N, C-alpha and C positions, 0 to 999 in steps of 0.2 A: 858929809850930810847929804849933799846933792846926789852923790853916787848911790847912797842907800835909797833915797827916794826914787831914783831911776830904776833900781832893781825891783822895788815894790811895784812900780807901774808895769814893768815888763812881765812880772809874775801874774798880775791881774789880767793883762791882755792874753796871756797864754791860757788861763783858766776860761776866759770868755770864748776863745777859739775852740777849745776842747768841748765846751758845752754846745756850741753851735754845730760842731761836727757830729756830736752824739745825736742831736735833734735831726740832722739831715739823714743819718744812717737809719734812725728809727722810722722816719717818714718813708725812706726807700724800702725798708723791710715791710712796712704796711702796704706799700704799693705792690710788692712782690707776692705777698700772701693775701689772697682775697678774704674778706671778712666772713666769719662763720655765723655770728649772731646778728639779729636785727639791729639796726642803728639805735643807739642810746640804751641798749640792753646789756646786762652782764654777760661777758663771753667766757668767764672762767668760774669754776668752783673748785677750790683747792688747786691742784695742778692740772685739772682736766678742762680742756676747751669744750664749751657748750655750743653745739651747732643747731641752728634753726632747722627743722620745725620744733625742736625742743627749746625750752627757755625757762628762765627764772623771773617770775613777776608777771603781772598782767600785761598783755599786749606783746609779750616776748616769745610766745609759743603759738603754734597753729591751733585754731579753735574751729572745729567742724561741727555741724549740726548733729546733736546727739552724742558727740564725743568732745565736748567743750574743753575738758581739763585733762585729757588722757596724755598729752605731751608736756604737761606742766611739771617742772622739777622743783625740788625743795633743797635749798643749800643752807643747812643749819649750822655749818661750821666751815669757815673758809679754808681749813686745812684738810677737810674730809671730802671724798667724792659726793656728788649729789645723789638724791634718791627720787624715785618717781612719786608723784602726788598721791597715788593710791596704795603704795606699799608702805610697810613699816620701816623704821629707820635702820633696821638690820640689813636691808637689801639695798646695797649701794651700787651705782653705775660706775664702772671703771673704764669703759671705752664705748665709742660710738662708731658705727659703720654705716654711713649714709648710702654708699654705693651698693651695699648688700642687704639693706633693710634689717640690720642686726644691732643688738646691744650686748655688751658684756657686763654682767652683774656679779656681785659676790653672794654666794649661796651658803647658808649655814649647814654644817655637818651634823647628822643624827648620830647620837652616841648612846650606848647601852653598857654600863659598867657595873662590876660586882666586886665584893670583898672576898677575902680568902675563905669565908664560910659559906659563900654562895648567895649572900644577900645583895640585892640590887642597891647600888649607891647613887646611880645617875642614869636617867632615861630621858634624853631630850629628843623630841620628834618635831622639829620645826616644819610647819606646813607653809604652802605658798599658793595663793589664789590670785589670779590676774584678771584685770579688766581688758576688754578689747581696746586697742588692736594688738595686744601682746600675747604671744604663745611661746611655749618652750620648744626650742629647736631639737628635733630628733636627729638631724644629720650631723650637728656640731657637738652634741653632748653624749655622754655615756653614763649609765647607772653602775656604780661600783660598791661592793660590800667587802669589808676587810675584817678578818678575825678567824680564829680557829674553832669557834663554837657559835656560828653566826647564821641567822635566818633573817633575810631582809626582803620585804615585800614593798614594791612600788605601785602606787595607785594614782591614776590621773583621769581626767575627763576631756573629751573633745566634743563640745556641745553637750548633749545629753548621753553620749556614748561613753561607757566606762572601759578603761584599759588597765589591766593588772599584769605585772611581770615581777620577777624577783631573782634573788641570788642566794645560794647556800654554800657555806664554806666550813668544813670540819677537818681538823688535824690534831694529832696527839702530842706533837712536840715541834719545836722550832726547826729541827733538822729536816722535817718532812716538808717544810714550806719551800716552794720554788722561789728563790731569792731574787730572781731577775725578771720575772714575768707574772702577769695576772692570769694564771692558768687554771684556777679553780681550787687550789689548795692554799689557804691563807688569804687569797684574793680572788674575787669573782667579778667579772665585768660582762655587761650585756647592753644591747641597744634598747632605746625607748622609742615609742611612736612619735611621729611629728605632729605638731599643732596642738599640744595639750594646753589647756588654759589654767590648770592647777595641778598640784601634786601633793601627795602625802606619803610618808615612809613609815612602815611599822617594822621595828627592829626587835628581834627576840633571840633567845638562847635555848639550846637543848639541855645543857647540863649546868647552867649558871656559872660557866667558866671555872668550875671547881678544880678540875683536873689540870687545867692549863693556866691557872691564875697567875703563877709566878712570872710567866713571860707574856701573857695576853689576858689582862683583866677586862678588856673592853672590846666591844664590837662597834664598827663604824659603817655608815652608809651615806651616800651622797650622789647628787648629779654633778658632773664636772665637765667642763669643756674638753673635748677630745684632744689629747696631747698635752694637757696641763697637769696630769698626775701620772707619775711613773712609779709603780710598785717596786720596792726593793727590801732588803733585809732589815732596814731601819724604819720602815713605814709604821710599825706598831708603836714605836716610841715617838715618832714625829707627830702622829695624829693626836696624841695626848695634848699637844700645845697648839694645834691648829683649829680654828673655829670656823673658817670660811674658805671656800674654793670658788674659782670663777666658773660661770655657766653662761650660755648664750640664749637670749630671747630673740624671736623674730617679731618685727613690727611692720606696720603698713599705714598708709594714709586712707582713711575712710573705709568703706565697704563696697566700693564699686570697682569694676575692672577698668583698664585704660580706655577702651573704646567708648565706655559710657562717661567716664570722668572727663575725657578730653572735650566732650561736647558742652561741659558746664563752664560758663564764663565767670562764675562766682567762687566755687570751692576748689577748682582745679589747682593743684599745688605746684606743679612743675613749671618753672619760669624759663627765661630766655636761654637758648642754646642747650636745651636738655631733651631727654627722651623719657617716656613713661615705661615702666617695667611692671608686669603683673606679679604680685606676690603669690607664689604657688606653694609655699612651705607650710601654710596653715589651712584650716578648714574654711575660713571666711574669704570672700572676695575682697580685693584691695590692691593697692599699688604702691610703688615708691619710685623715686626719680633718680636719674643719673645724668651727668654731664655728657654731651656729645664728644666723640673722639676729637682731639685737638683743642679741647676746652677744659678748664679747671675751675674749682671753687665750690660753692654750695648750690646744688641744683634747685633748692627751694627759695633762693634769693636771686638766682641768675648766674650763669657760668660765664667766665671771661676767657677770651682767646689766649692760648699758650703761645708765647713768642719763641718758637724753636730757634730762631736765628740769634737769640741772645745767649744761647748756651755756650759754655766755656769751649766746647769742641764744636767746630763748624760742622753741621750735619751734612753739608754739601761736599765736604772734602775739598777737592780741587776746583772750587767754584764759589760764586757769590750767592748768598742765601737771601731770599725775598719772602718775608712773612706775609701771610694772608689769613683771613678769618678761618680758623679751624684747620689750617694747612700751611704749607710753605712750598716754594719752588726754588730751583737752582739754575744759575747761569754759569755754564762750565767755561773754564779758561781754555785757550787754544791747545789742541792736542788731547783734549778729554771730551767725553760725551756722557750724556745722562743714561744711567743703567735701567731706567724705567721705574726706579724706586727712590727718586729724588737725590741720588748720589752720583757724583761725577767720577768716572773711571777712565783709564787711559784708552784713547781711541786706537783701533787696530791700524789705522792709516797714519798715525802720528809719526812725525819725523824724529825717531828716537834712535840715533846712530849707535850709542853704546849698547843699547838693548839688542839692536840688530847684529852687531859684531859678536856679542856674547852668544846670541842664539845661533849665529852661523858657525861659530867655533864648536858649540855643543853638537850641532847637527853633523858637522864634518867629522868630529871625533866618533860619533855614533856610527856613521857610515863606514869609516875606516875599521872600527871594531867589528861591525857586522861582516865586512869584507874579509878580514883576517879569520874570523870564525868560519865563514863559508869555505875559504881556501883550506883551512885546517880540516874541516869536516869532509870536503871532497877528497883531500889527500888520504885521510883515514879510510874513507869508503873505497878509494881506488886500491889502497894497500890490502884492505880486507877482501876485496873481490879477487885480487891477485893471489892472496893466500888461499882462498876457497878453490880457485882454479888449480893451484899447486896441489892441494890435498886431493882434489878430484882426480888429478893425473896420477899421483903417487899411489892412491888407493885402488887404481885399476879402473877408474870410471869409464874411460873411452872403450876399453876392452869389454867391460860388462855391458855397456850400452850396445855395442856391436853384436855381441853374442845374443842378447835378448831380442834384438831386431831379427837376427837370423832364425832364432827359435820360433818367433811369432810368425815368420813367413813360411815355415814348413807346413805343408798341407796335412801331414799325418799328425801334427801336434794340435791337440784340441784343448789343452789346459790354459791356465792363466799365468802369464810370465810375471816375474817380479817387477816391481815398480821402483824407479830411482827417484827418491824424494829430494827436494831441495831443503837446505837448512832453514829457510824461511817458512816452509810448509810445516815442519815439525815444531818450530818455535811457536807458530800460531796455534797449532793443535794442542800444545801443552801450556798455553798462556804464558809464554816465555819461561817455561820450565819452573812454574810456580811451585812453591813448597807443598801446596794442597794437592798437586797432581802426582806427587811422589808416592809410589806404591811398593817400592823395595829398594834396598841399598846394601851393598857389601863392600868388601875390600877392593873389588875390581871395577865396580860401576854402579849405576843407578838405573832403575826402571821407572818410567813415567807413564801414566795413563793419559791418552790423548783422544781428541775427536777431530777427524779429518773434515775437510770441506764437504765431502760427500756423505757426512753423518756417520761414517764407520768408526766404531770404538776400537782403538789399537793400543798396544803396549810398545813403548819406544825405549830401547836399551842403549844407554850411553856408557862409555868406558872411561875409567880413570887411568888406564895403563897407557904408556907412551912408546913402547917398543915398536919398531918398524914391522909391518906385516909383510907377508909374501903375497903380492897382489895377484899373481897368476893363480896361485892355489886358492886364494880367497874368492876370486871371480868364479872359478870352477865350482867351488862348494856352494856359493850363493845360487848359481844356476841349478845345481842338483837339488838343493834343499827347497828352493822355490817351486820345484815341480812335484814335490810330495803333496799328494792330495788324498788324504785319508781322514775319516771322521774322528779317528782316535789319535791324531797327531796335530799339534798346534801348527797352524799355517804361517809360514814366513811370507809376508806380503811384499817386502822390499827392503831397501836400505838407503842410507844417506852417506855420500862419499865426500861431502864438502867440509867435513870437520877433520881434525887431526887424526882421530881414530873413528872409523866408520861406525854409524849407528844402525841398528837393525830394527825393523818394524814388524811386529807380529799381530795376529788376531788377538782379541781380548777375551779371556775366559774368566768368569766372575764368581765362582763359588768356592774359592780357596784350593788348597792342596790336599792330597790324600793324607799327608803327614798331619795336617791340622785335624782332619776328621778322625784319624786313628787315635791320636793322642789328645783329642778334645780341647784344642786350642782355639781361642777366639770364638767361643760359643759354638764350635762345630761338634758333630758326632752326637750319639754313637751310631754305628753302622751294624745292620743285621748281617748274619753270615751270608745270606743270599746276595745282598748288595755288595759285600766284600768280594765274593767270587765273581760277580758280574764285572766289577772294576778290574779285578785281576785278569779276567779273560780278555777284556777290551785292551788292556795294557799289553798282554801277550800278543794280541792280534796286531797291534801297532808295531811292536818290535819285530815280529815275524815279517811284516810288510817291509820294514826298513832293511832287514837282512836278505830278503828274497825277491821282492817285487819292484824295487827301484832299478833304474838303469845302471847305477853304480851302487854296490853294496855299502850300506851305512852302518857303522858300529857306533852306538850311542855313547858308550864309555862312561856314562854317569847316571845310570838308572838308579833311582831312589824315590822314596815316597814324596819328597818335596818337589820332584820334577814330574809328578803325575798330577795334573790339574783336573778339576771337576767343574762341569757347567751346572746350570740350574736343575737339569734332569739327572744329575750324577753320572753323566757320560764321561768316561776317562779320556784325557788328552795328554799324550806324552809331550813334554816340552824340554827346553834348554839343550840345544845342540852345540853349546859353546865348547864342549869337550869332545864332540863327535869327530870321527875320522872316516874318510871315504877309502874303501879298500879297492885297489885296482882289480880289473876283471881277471887278470892272470895270477892273482895272489889270493891265498886264503888266510895269510897271516901278515901282520904289519908291525915292524919294529918302531917303537915310539917311546918317548919319555913317559913314565908312569904318571897318569892323571886320573882323578876320580875322587871318591869320598871314602874315608876310612870307615870300615864296617861293611861297605858294599864292594870293596875291591876284590877282584879275582886273585887268589893267592898265587896262582901260576903266573899270571900277568905281572904281579908285584915282584916275582923273582926273576922272570926272564925278559921283561920289557916287551914281550911279544903279544900283540893285541889280536884277538879273533872274536867272531860273533859269540863264542861260548863265554867270553868275559861278561857280556850283557846278560847271559843266562844265569850266571852266578849272582849278579846284582839283583836280578828279578827274583831269584830264590830268597834273598834277604827280605825283599818286599813282601813275598808270600808269608814269611815267618812273622813280619810285623803285623800283617793282617790277622794272623792266627793268635798272636800273643798280645798285641797292643803295647809292645815294648819297643824301646828305641834301639837302633842298630848298634850304637856305642853309648855306654853309660859310664862316664868317668867317676861317678860318685859311688860305684860298686867296687868290690875287691877285684884285683887284676884278672883273676880266673873267670869272673862273671861279667866282664865289661863287654866282650864281643858277643852279640846276640846270636850270630850264626854258629859260633863254636858251642855256646850253651845249648842251642836247639839240637844240633847234631848229637851232642853227648847225651842229652836226656832222651832223645828219640831212640837212639841205639839201646839205651838201657830200659826202654819201655816205660819211662817215667815222665811222659809228656804232660799229663794233667796239671801239675803245679804251675806250668808256665803259660797255659792256654788262657785266653781272655774270657772272663766270666760271661761277657755279653753273648758270646757264641756258644759256650758250653751249655747255657741254660736253654738254648734252642733244641737240644736233644738229638742233633744230627751227628752223632759220634762217628758213624761210618763214613760220612762225607768228610769230616774233619781229618780222619786218619788218611783218607785218600789224598787230600790236599797236603797234609804233612809229609806223606811219602813222596809226593811230587817235589815239594820244597827240598827234602833231603837229597833227592837225586840232582836237583839243580845246584846244590851246594857241595857237590863232590869236589874233592881237591884236584882230581885229575880231570882235565877238560874232556877227554874222550868218553868218560863215564857220564857226562851230563847230556841231557836231551837237547835237541835243537829247539829254537823258539817255535817253530812250526809244530813240533811234537807237543810242546807245552800248551800251545793254543788249542790243539785238537783234544788233548786230555782234559783241559779245563772246560771246554765246550761240552764234553761228555758228562763231566761232574755236574755242570749246571743243569743239563737235561734231567739227570737223575734227581737232583734237588727239586726241580720244578714240579715233578710228579708228586712230591710230598706236600702235606698241608702247610700253607704259609711259606712255600719254598720259592715263590717268585721274588725277584730282586726288589720290586717296589711294593711288596705287600704290607710293609710296615707303615702304619699311619704316621708314626713319629717321624720317620725319614721323609715322608711326603710333606709333612708340615714344615720340616726343617728346610727342605729345598725351597719352599715358598717364602718362609719368613726370614731366612738368613740374609743379612745385608749383602749387597753385591760387592764383595771384596775384589780387589784387583790383583790377581795373581796370574800373570800370564807366563812370563819367563822369569823365574826367581833369581834375584841377585842376592848372594848370601854374604852375611857378616856374622858376628857372634850373636847367638840367640839362646833360646831356652833348651835347645836340643842337647847341648853338651857334647856334640860329636865333632868330627873334624872334616873340613872340606878341602879338597885339593885345588879345585878350580872354581872361580866365581864366574857366573855366566852373564856378565854385564853385556856381552856381545859374542860374536864369533871368535873372539880373541884367542882362546886357548889353542884351538886347532891351528891358528896361524903362527903360534909362537912356540913351537915344540922345542926350540933350542934354548928357551929361557925359563920354562916352567919347572918348578921343583915342588915337592910336597909342602903344602901349607896348611895351617890350622883352618878348620871349617866350622860351620854352624849347622843348624837343622834346616836350612833353607829359608829362614826368615830374614 
């Protein structure tokens, strides 16, 4: 029995201690949370805390002269939010924001509904009229209309000034509605003006919802707090059961600005540790109050200091926190210092041995890594320089340099010697051989357009081949080719010998190849007969110069339309000496491996491997035929008997049936006599036997005579065609200096790619190879 009595006593004592602990916790909570209502006034209505200057009951709200009851609240149900004294019971307050001067209230939705016969069954248009100091927030609210047959007009007043805005939404089916945004189809959203003291909504329909009744019998319109309504595919159904949505009111204290109110000792509402903020969101002057930084509570009752030092996490970090009114300070422990923002951080002079060791190891590792990288880089650079020196030596660099110096020192020599470029110069000129600088590519090499430091535009030919060159022969040919100075020959400016295969540098010619103009490729052509003959004469002049006027006779060996370049004035320039051979002074013939382009090759050279200047004459004859016919030298898409243009031309010319193969562009000029003379000259150039062919000097003389005859005729001057003149101006500056050939549109066959001097240096290794049309 005594045991039972002891247990009962122990239980009573436990209950007492629990009650005491609960009371202490409640008191502590009250101390932590500053009061929001005036003393002895209700501080809740439903679940909502009521902050002063609002209040329930006399003496519990602020009362200003002329605005005695504007902050009075009515709490008619302890489970419902309160309502303002001047509003009907449908407008309930759901949140207060003292710091922003705002209220959140529940606002009724306007609805307009119809039956399936088009009869209106519901039309609610709740209005709202407010007394000072309350206005509708324009910044925090949106006006939204929902429906597929909806016309909603919003009307409000700011003082005596009326504002009207609205939304319209029309759609025929639910599938047309944007399901995830209020874009104007099914849902329309717009801004409203700030500071309105009342609002009305007129909601209407265009077709009484008859056509859309099954999925949308009603229209809806409402003002809603921005971000508190998101339209989606179910909004039509959801709004049937929703009566209210939140909206924001602005409010203020009185109708005076801060500078005026602060001078009043009677009605000024901001209490201790607060500041006054002018209310700028409405049309009336007024203010509201905020706690100063470092203080909390209700600014209309007085704000209390925030004890930052009582926070769970020490704001000072590695230091002791000292609270002060509106602020705090820190005393840092040894080895730490204040960062200027009240927090303690590690002092740079602190004795932190582990940190120093770790930092030392990291720095040492980094230094070693940099050292290894530098040694590796220097080794690579040294090896690269040695390799460049080796290439320079193997490619005949010292010999070429000496001969160029000797040539420049000769008094009788007035020309410009070739320049030896460094690999770095050409790399810089081509932006490290960037893809955009590439202007030609074939099986043997690539041509790049470049700009030297002296602003000269050049073409740089690189080689893909790796066979060893004959340096003595290469040096001799560079010396000879660099001395060629003729306006109709592309100038060799120099070379680079620091790469495995030497690179050649030529002047830049920018209006494409004769092949492109004849066959109208890349928007080139057409050419008049006069202009064609001018180009032919200039080409003959260049070849005659190479055969007769240079110190050592040069046989081009690859004369064709793709190796005749045109500048902006349509001046012809013979290019691509990759297959050229120098003929010794005591010889008129030279035995060499057959190289050239199928369709242009001298038949006798093809059989005997013996090269003479007449081989160039034959190839030039093919170019003349191309100018007359605008047909390709070799066409593999034709029957075998018609593939070779030279054979077809000779056959038709001998039969007197030349007209079918002539180009219509020159036939229409009506100069048949001139055409026959040129065709006769081309036929003699294409003689199978070399001895029956004229020399290039003879060809030059005969073409000059034909040009003079043509010039005497109307429209016979080479540049008389306005179309050609426009073409030379408007054509893009294409980059065709020395063509590198690969497979292209021509469908012909090339023997030698002119990526550089290569072919002439490798006569032991060249065999007939497929070619292109020079592209």
